[in-house]
C-alpha positions as CSV (number, residue, x, y, z in Angstrom):
1,X,81.2,-38.6,-2.8
2,X,80.8,-38.1,1.2
3,X,78.8,-41.8,1.8
4,X,81.4,-43.2,4.3
5,X,80.9,-40.1,6.3
6,X,76.8,-39.9,5.9
7,X,76.7,-43.6,6.9
8,X,79.0,-43.2,10.3
9,X,77.5,-39.7,11.0
10,X,73.6,-40.6,11.0
11,X,74.9,-44.0,13.0
12,X,76.5,-41.7,15.6
13,X,72.9,-39.6,15.4
14,X,71.3,-42.5,16.8
15,X,73.5,-42.3,20.2
16,X,76.1,-44.5,19.2
17,X,79.1,-42.3,19.0
18,X,81.0,-40.6,21.8
19,X,80.7,-37.5,23.4
20,X,83.7,-35.3,23.2
21,X,83.2,-32.5,25.6
22,X,81.5,-34.1,28.6
23,X,77.9,-35.8,28.9
24,X,75.4,-35.7,26.1
25,X,72.8,-33.1,26.1
26,X,68.9,-33.8,25.5
27,X,68.0,-33.0,21.7
28,X,65.1,-31.1,23.2
29,X,67.0,-29.6,25.9
30,X,69.8,-28.2,23.3
31,X,68.6,-28.0,20.0
32,X,64.7,-28.3,20.3
33,X,64.4,-27.8,16.1
34,X,67.5,-27.9,14.6
35,X,67.4,-24.7,12.7
36,X,69.4,-22.3,10.4
37,X,71.3,-20.9,13.2
38,X,72.7,-24.7,14.5
39,X,73.4,-25.7,11.2
40,X,75.7,-22.9,10.7
41,X,77.1,-23.4,14.0
42,X,78.0,-27.0,13.0
43,X,79.5,-26.2,9.9
44,X,81.4,-23.3,11.4
45,X,82.8,-25.4,14.1
46,X,83.3,-28.5,11.7
47,X,85.0,-26.1,9.1
48,X,87.2,-24.9,12.0
49,X,88.2,-28.4,13.3
50,X,89.2,-29.6,9.4
51,X,91.2,-26.3,8.7
52,X,93.4,-27.6,12.3
53,X,93.9,-31.0,11.3
54,X,93.7,-31.3,7.3
55,X,96.1,-29.4,4.7
56,X,94.0,-27.2,2.6
57,X,94.6,-25.5,-0.8
58,X,94.6,-21.8,-0.5
59,X,96.3,-21.3,-4.4
60,X,93.1,-18.7,-5.4
61,X,94.0,-20.5,-9.0
62,X,92.5,-23.6,-7.3
63,X,90.0,-22.6,-4.6
64,X,88.4,-19.9,-6.6
65,X,87.5,-22.3,-9.6
66,X,85.9,-25.0,-7.1
67,X,84.1,-21.7,-5.6
68,X,82.9,-21.0,-8.8
69,X,81.0,-24.2,-9.5
70,X,79.5,-23.9,-6.1
71,X,78.3,-20.6,-7.0
72,X,76.7,-21.6,-10.2
73,X,75.2,-24.8,-8.5
74,X,73.7,-22.3,-5.9
75,X,72.0,-20.1,-8.4
76,X,70.0,-23.5,-9.6
77,X,68.7,-23.9,-6.1
78,X,66.0,-22.4,-4.4
79,X,66.9,-20.0,-2.4
80,X,69.3,-20.8,0.5
81,X,69.4,-19.3,4.0
82,X,73.4,-19.2,3.8
83,X,75.9,-19.2,0.9
84,X,77.8,-22.4,0.4
85,X,81.6,-21.9,1.2
86,X,84.3,-24.3,-0.8
87,X,87.6,-25.7,0.2
88,X,90.2,-27.7,-1.1
89,X,91.5,-30.1,0.5
90,X,95.1,-32.0,-0.4
91,X,94.3,-35.8,-0.1
92,X,94.3,-38.6,-3.0
93,X,91.0,-39.7,-2.2
94,X,88.5,-39.3,-4.9
95,X,85.9,-37.6,-2.4
96,X,84.0,-34.5,-1.6
97,X,81.5,-33.9,1.1
98,X,79.3,-30.8,2.1
99,X,78.1,-30.2,5.7
100,X,74.9,-28.5,7.5
101,X,75.7,-24.8,7.4
102,X,77.0,-24.5,3.6
103,X,80.7,-25.8,3.7
104,X,82.1,-27.7,0.9
105,X,84.9,-29.9,1.1
106,X,86.4,-31.1,-2.6
107,X,89.7,-33.3,-2.4
108,X,92.7,-32.6,-4.9
109,X,92.5,-36.8,-6.0
110,X,88.7,-36.0,-7.1
111,X,90.0,-33.1,-9.6
112,X,93.2,-35.1,-10.6
113,X,91.2,-38.3,-11.6
114,X,88.0,-36.7,-13.8
115,X,88.6,-35.9,-16.9
116,X,85.3,-32.8,-17.4
117,X,84.4,-29.7,-15.4
118,X,80.4,-31.0,-15.4
119,X,81.6,-34.5,-13.6
120,X,83.4,-32.5,-11.1
121,X,80.0,-29.9,-11.0
122,X,78.2,-33.5,-10.7
123,X,79.7,-35.0,-7.5
124,X,79.2,-31.4,-5.9
125,X,75.9,-30.9,-7.0
126,X,75.0,-34.1,-5.0
127,X,76.8,-33.2,-1.9
128,X,75.0,-30.0,-2.0
129,X,71.8,-31.8,-2.4
130,X,72.7,-33.2,1.0
131,X,72.7,-30.1,2.4
132,X,69.7,-28.6,0.7
133,X,67.7,-31.8,1.5
134,X,68.4,-31.7,5.3
135,X,69.7,-35.2,5.1
136,X,72.0,-34.6,8.6
137,X,69.9,-32.1,9.9
138,X,66.7,-33.8,9.8
139,X,68.7,-36.5,11.8
140,X,69.4,-34.0,14.4
141,X,65.5,-32.9,14.8
142,X,64.8,-36.6,15.7
143,X,67.6,-37.4,17.7
144,X,68.0,-37.5,21.6
145,X,70.9,-37.4,23.9
146,X,73.3,-35.9,21.3
147,X,75.3,-32.9,21.3
148,X,76.8,-30.4,19.0
149,X,80.4,-31.3,20.1
150,X,79.6,-35.0,19.8
151,X,78.0,-34.0,15.8
152,X,81.4,-32.5,15.0
153,X,83.1,-35.4,16.9
154,X,81.2,-37.7,14.6
155,X,81.9,-35.8,11.4
156,X,85.6,-35.6,12.3
157,X,86.0,-39.2,12.8
158,X,84.4,-40.1,9.7
159,X,86.2,-37.7,7.4
160,X,89.9,-37.4,9.4
161,X,89.9,-40.9,10.4
162,X,90.4,-42.2,6.9
163,X,90.2,-45.4,5.1
164,X,88.5,-48.5,6.8
165,X,90.3,-47.4,10.0
166,X,87.6,-45.2,10.8
167,X,84.9,-47.5,9.9
168,X,86.6,-50.6,12.0
169,X,86.4,-48.0,15.1
170,X,82.5,-48.0,15.1
171,X,81.6,-51.6,13.7
172,X,80.8,-52.8,17.3
173,X,78.8,-49.7,17.8
174,X,76.8,-50.2,14.3
175,X,75.7,-53.3,14.7
176,X,72.5,-52.4,16.2
177,X,71.2,-49.7,14.4
178,X,73.2,-51.0,11.0
179,X,70.3,-52.1,9.1
180,X,68.3,-48.9,9.6
181,X,71.5,-46.4,9.3
182,X,71.6,-48.6,5.5
183,X,67.9,-47.6,4.8
184,X,68.2,-43.9,5.7
185,X,71.6,-44.0,3.5
186,X,69.6,-45.8,0.7
187,X,66.9,-43.2,0.8
188,X,69.5,-39.9,1.2
189,X,71.6,-40.9,-1.4
190,X,68.4,-41.7,-4.3
191,X,67.4,-38.4,-3.5
192,X,71.0,-36.4,-3.7
193,X,71.0,-38.3,-7.5
194,X,67.9,-36.7,-8.2
195,X,68.1,-33.1,-6.7
196,X,71.7,-32.9,-7.3
197,X,70.7,-33.8,-11.2
198,X,68.6,-31.3,-10.9
199,X,70.9,-28.5,-9.9
200,X,73.0,-29.5,-12.6
201,X,71.1,-29.4,-15.5
202,X,69.4,-26.0,-14.5
203,X,73.2,-24.9,-13.8
204,X,73.7,-25.5,-17.6
205,X,75.9,-28.2,-17.3
206,X,75.8,-31.3,-19.3
207,X,73.7,-34.1,-17.2
208,X,76.1,-37.0,-18.2
209,X,78.9,-35.4,-15.9
210,X,76.9,-37.0,-13.1
211,X,76.7,-40.6,-14.3
212,X,80.1,-40.5,-15.5
213,X,81.9,-39.4,-12.7
214,X,80.4,-42.4,-10.4
215,X,81.5,-44.7,-13.3
216,X,84.8,-43.4,-13.1
217,X,85.3,-43.4,-9.5
218,X,84.4,-47.2,-9.2
219,X,85.9,-47.4,-12.7
220,X,89.3,-46.0,-10.9
221,X,89.0,-48.3,-7.6
222,X,88.3,-51.7,-9.5
223,X,91.9,-50.6,-11.7
224,X,94.0,-49.4,-9.2
225,X,93.0,-50.0,-5.8
226,X,92.7,-46.1,-5.1
227,X,90.6,-45.2,-1.8
228,X,87.3,-44.3,-2.9
229,X,84.3,-43.8,-0.3
230,X,83.5,-46.7,1.1
231,X,79.7,-46.2,0.6
232,X,80.1,-46.2,-3.4
233,X,82.3,-49.5,-3.5
234,X,80.6,-51.6,-1.2
235,X,76.5,-50.5,-1.5
236,X,74.7,-53.6,-3.8
237,X,72.9,-50.8,-4.8
238,X,75.3,-48.4,-7.0
239,X,74.8,-49.8,-10.1
240,X,71.0,-49.6,-9.9
241,X,71.5,-46.0,-9.4
242,X,73.7,-45.3,-12.1
243,X,71.3,-46.8,-14.3
244,X,68.4,-44.7,-12.9
245,X,70.4,-41.4,-13.2
246,X,71.1,-43.0,-17.0
247,X,67.4,-43.4,-17.7
248,X,66.8,-39.8,-16.2
249,X,69.3,-38.4,-18.6
250,X,68.0,-40.7,-21.6
251,X,64.7,-39.0,-21.2
252,X,66.0,-35.0,-21.4
253,X,65.4,-33.0,-24.3
254,X,68.3,-33.9,-27.2
255,X,69.7,-30.3,-26.6
256,X,70.2,-30.7,-22.9
257,X,71.8,-34.1,-23.3
258,X,74.3,-32.2,-26.0
259,X,75.3,-29.7,-24.4
260,X,79.2,-29.2,-24.9
261,X,82.0,-29.8,-22.0
262,X,83.7,-26.7,-21.4
263,X,86.7,-27.8,-19.9
264,X,89.4,-25.0,-20.7
265,X,89.2,-24.1,-16.8
266,X,89.0,-27.5,-15.3
267,X,92.1,-28.2,-17.5
268,X,94.1,-25.4,-15.8
269,X,93.2,-26.6,-12.4
270,X,94.1,-29.8,-12.6
271,X,97.3,-29.2,-14.3
272,X,97.9,-27.1,-11.8
273,X,97.0,-29.6,-9.1
274,X,99.7,-32.8,-10.6
275,X,102.3,-30.6,-11.5
276,X,102.3,-29.2,-7.7
277,X,101.0,-32.0,-5.2
278,X,100.8,-34.8,-7.7
279,X,102.9,-38.1,-6.9
280,X,106.3,-36.5,-9.4
281,X,106.7,-39.8,-11.1
282,X,102.6,-40.1,-12.0
283,X,103.0,-35.9,-12.9
284,X,105.8,-36.6,-15.5
285,X,104.3,-40.1,-17.4
286,X,100.9,-37.2,-17.4
287,X,102.4,-34.7,-18.7
288,X,105.1,-36.6,-21.1
289,X,101.8,-38.5,-22.8
290,X,100.3,-35.1,-23.6
291,X,100.9,-33.4,-27.2
292,X,103.2,-31.4,-28.1
293,X,100.7,-29.0,-28.7
294,X,99.5,-29.2,-25.1
295,X,100.8,-25.8,-23.8
296,X,99.6,-26.1,-20.3
297,X,101.1,-29.6,-20.4
298,X,105.0,-27.9,-20.9
299,X,103.7,-25.4,-18.1
300,X,103.0,-28.6,-16.0
301,X,106.4,-29.9,-16.8
302,X,108.3,-26.6,-15.7
303,X,106.2,-26.9,-12.5
304,X,107.1,-30.4,-11.8
305,X,110.8,-30.0,-12.7
306,X,111.1,-27.0,-10.3
307,X,109.5,-29.0,-7.6
308,X,112.5,-31.8,-8.7
309,X,114.8,-28.8,-8.2
310,X,116.0,-29.3,-12.1
311,X,116.6,-26.0,-13.0
312,X,117.9,-26.5,-16.3
313,X,114.6,-28.7,-17.3
314,X,112.0,-26.5,-15.7
315,X,113.9,-23.4,-17.8
316,X,113.4,-25.3,-20.5
317,X,109.9,-26.2,-20.3
318,X,108.5,-22.6,-19.2
319,X,110.2,-21.0,-22.1
320,X,108.2,-23.8,-24.2
321,X,105.0,-22.9,-22.7
322,X,105.5,-19.4,-23.1
323,X,106.4,-19.8,-26.9
324,X,103.0,-22.6,-27.4
325,X,101.0,-20.1,-25.4
326,X,102.1,-16.5,-25.7
327,X,98.8,-15.0,-24.4
328,X,98.1,-16.9,-21.7
329,X,98.6,-15.3,-18.1
330,X,98.6,-18.3,-16.1
331,X,101.5,-19.5,-18.0
332,X,103.3,-16.0,-17.5
333,X,102.6,-16.0,-14.1
334,X,103.9,-19.6,-13.5
335,X,107.1,-18.5,-15.7
336,X,107.7,-15.3,-13.7
337,X,107.0,-17.5,-10.4
338,X,109.7,-20.1,-11.4
339,X,112.7,-17.2,-12.6
340,X,111.8,-15.2,-9.5
341,X,112.7,-18.2,-7.5
342,X,116.2,-18.8,-9.2
343,X,116.9,-14.9,-8.9
344,X,116.5,-14.2,-12.7
345,X,115.6,-10.4,-13.1
346,X,113.4,-12.0,-16.4
347,X,111.0,-12.6,-14.1
348,X,110.0,-8.8,-13.5
349,X,108.8,-8.6,-17.5
350,X,107.2,-12.0,-17.0
351,X,105.3,-10.8,-14.1
352,X,104.2,-7.4,-15.7
353,X,102.8,-9.1,-18.7
354,X,100.9,-12.0,-16.5
355,X,99.2,-9.0,-14.7
356,X,98.5,-6.9,-17.9
357,X,97.1,-9.9,-19.2
358,X,95.0,-10.4,-16.1
359,X,95.2,-8.0,-13.5
360,X,92.8,-9.8,-11.4
361,X,95.4,-12.7,-11.0
362,X,96.0,-13.1,-7.5
363,X,99.2,-15.4,-7.5
364,X,100.7,-13.0,-9.7
365,X,99.8,-10.0,-7.4
366,X,101.2,-12.7,-4.9
367,X,104.7,-13.2,-6.8
368,X,105.1,-9.6,-8.0
369,X,104.5,-8.2,-4.3
370,X,107.4,-10.7,-3.4
371,X,109.3,-9.2,-5.9
372,X,108.6,-5.7,-5.2
373,X,109.8,-6.1,-1.2
374,X,112.9,-7.9,-2.4
375,X,113.7,-4.6,-4.4
376,X,113.2,-2.7,-1.8
377,X,109.9,-1.1,-2.5
378,X,107.8,-1.9,0.7
379,X,105.4,0.6,0.2
380,X,104.0,-0.9,-3.4
381,X,104.7,-4.2,-2.0
382,X,102.1,-3.9,1.1
383,X,99.6,-2.3,-0.9
384,X,99.3,-5.4,-3.1
385,X,99.7,-7.8,0.4
386,X,96.7,-5.8,2.0
387,X,94.5,-6.0,-1.0
388,X,95.5,-9.9,-1.2
389,X,94.5,-10.6,2.4
390,X,90.9,-9.1,1.6
391,X,90.3,-11.9,-0.6
392,X,92.7,-14.3,1.0
393,X,92.3,-13.9,4.6
394,X,93.6,-17.2,6.1
395,X,96.5,-18.3,3.5
396,X,99.4,-18.8,5.4
397,X,102.1,-18.2,2.4
398,X,100.6,-14.6,2.0
399,X,100.8,-13.8,6.0
400,X,104.6,-14.8,5.8
401,X,105.8,-12.9,2.8
402,X,104.0,-9.9,4.5
403,X,105.4,-10.3,7.6
404,X,108.7,-10.7,6.8
405,X,108.3,-7.6,4.6
406,X,106.8,-5.5,7.5
407,X,109.5,-6.6,9.9
408,X,111.9,-5.7,7.8
409,X,110.8,-2.2,7.0
410,X,110.9,-1.6,10.9
411,X,107.5,-2.4,11.6
412,X,108.0,-5.6,14.4
413,X,104.5,-5.6,16.0
414,X,102.9,-6.2,12.5
415,X,105.4,-8.2,11.6
416,X,105.2,-10.7,14.1
417,X,101.8,-10.8,14.2
418,X,101.5,-11.4,10.9
419,X,103.8,-14.6,10.9
420,X,102.0,-16.0,14.0
421,X,99.1,-15.9,11.7
422,X,101.2,-17.8,9.0
423,X,102.2,-20.3,11.5
424,X,98.6,-20.7,13.1
425,X,97.0,-21.4,9.5
426,X,100.0,-23.8,8.9
427,X,99.1,-25.5,12.1
428,X,102.2,-25.3,13.4
429,X,102.0,-24.7,17.4
430,X,105.4,-24.2,18.4
431,X,106.1,-21.5,16.1
432,X,102.7,-19.8,16.6
433,X,103.7,-19.7,20.0
434,X,106.7,-18.6,19.4
435,X,105.8,-15.2,16.9
436,X,103.1,-14.7,19.1
437,X,105.1,-13.5,22.1
438,X,107.3,-11.7,19.8
439,X,104.4,-9.7,18.5
440,X,103.1,-9.3,22.7
441,X,106.8,-7.8,23.4
442,X,106.4,-5.4,20.9
443,X,102.8,-4.1,21.3
444,X,102.9,-0.5,22.5
445,X,99.3,1.2,21.1
446,X,95.7,0.0,22.2
447,X,95.1,-0.4,18.4
448,X,97.9,-3.2,18.8
449,X,96.5,-4.6,22.0
450,X,93.3,-4.8,19.9
451,X,95.1,-6.9,16.9
452,X,96.3,-9.2,19.8
453,X,92.7,-9.8,21.4
454,X,91.6,-10.9,17.6
455,X,94.4,-13.1,17.0
456,X,93.6,-14.7,20.4
457,X,90.3,-15.4,19.6
458,X,91.2,-17.5,16.6
459,X,93.7,-18.8,18.1
460,X,91.7,-20.6,20.8
461,X,89.1,-22.0,18.3
462,X,92.0,-23.9,16.8
463,X,94.1,-24.9,19.8
464,X,90.8,-26.5,21.3
465,X,91.4,-29.4,18.5
466,X,95.5,-29.0,18.5
467,X,95.1,-30.1,22.2
468,X,93.0,-33.1,21.7
């Protein structure tokens, strides 16, 4: 849950981290009072840095689900000065964290290893409480000789450094302030437990989610050695914190404690993540253990077989999933994508059925747009792509296929520009430069030059981090 991150960041805020872009500036001169605009700027810069260094899951089925939990929790909070924006990082660690300015990051390992939506919501609620209680921002107000760049760098070293390495790098500089920082961490984590639990309950979740999530993270580390937040694995007061959470829950009304676990959407997203991104052998065992009545497991086996280029096995698994769940648009969509990928005309029927069942399914729209483009109906395909880009402006795959379709349809400038965006959002500098050069060569109008200027603005922000 951001424990290691908070500990290292707070240590750095006492003046024990390196400034990235030149000498430190006094807090009074730079920030004075670290207000809402400062928090938003810090969060935005950190978000750009993470996007420049880490693989994010842009699949809307996954991303929008996590965002829906964040939105539900935010409605349970007092009014906030900014919205909370969720991102999903492709990383096996059971972790999540939030930074000032409302940027929330959930790692795929957390979703894969938990069992209930309330547990995921509990972890997120805890992290949101760190932001609403201004645990980092308040340190900024009291700090001296620290720049915004150094704080972004501290967050980066804590998160992007990974494992015990980042802790080891700071071990020498932490000695003087270690005790004080641990005391701050105890207070912060205890408050985040209490406030996060309040958010969880007010949002309508089963309150046990926070307690059982903490217990499962610790148990997973003990049983498998899987990487978890350093703070949770080593802090001697974790057991007492769990006990305190349990005591608070025990004092709640029976109706609150007995709230049902609504895990339908959580299980769908968990299946997708395991099938698409999980270690293949572990994912195979997971799906094979599922009962024959588990339609999602059949779909998962199909996606996994497709990953492994096992076409016969994938076809059998998807056909079984369709027979098992004839009314599930997710199953129809994934089957449609598979049949499209192997060149089977059955894909059109499947994708049309998926959209009939759920017209708002963004991935079904994306796959259908690709099918339309391949069939030569680029006008209809482009209408889908443009609507999707308004919802998913940084989806690299979406930009890639739209760019290809534009180029094949005789629009070279826009085609190369979208290919450049695709490479940019994949953090592929070589291809970004190559396609950008070709877009420049095909620019003919002031509007196209303005499009290039907008691209350059986005590119400059990312290039700063690529150059380091």
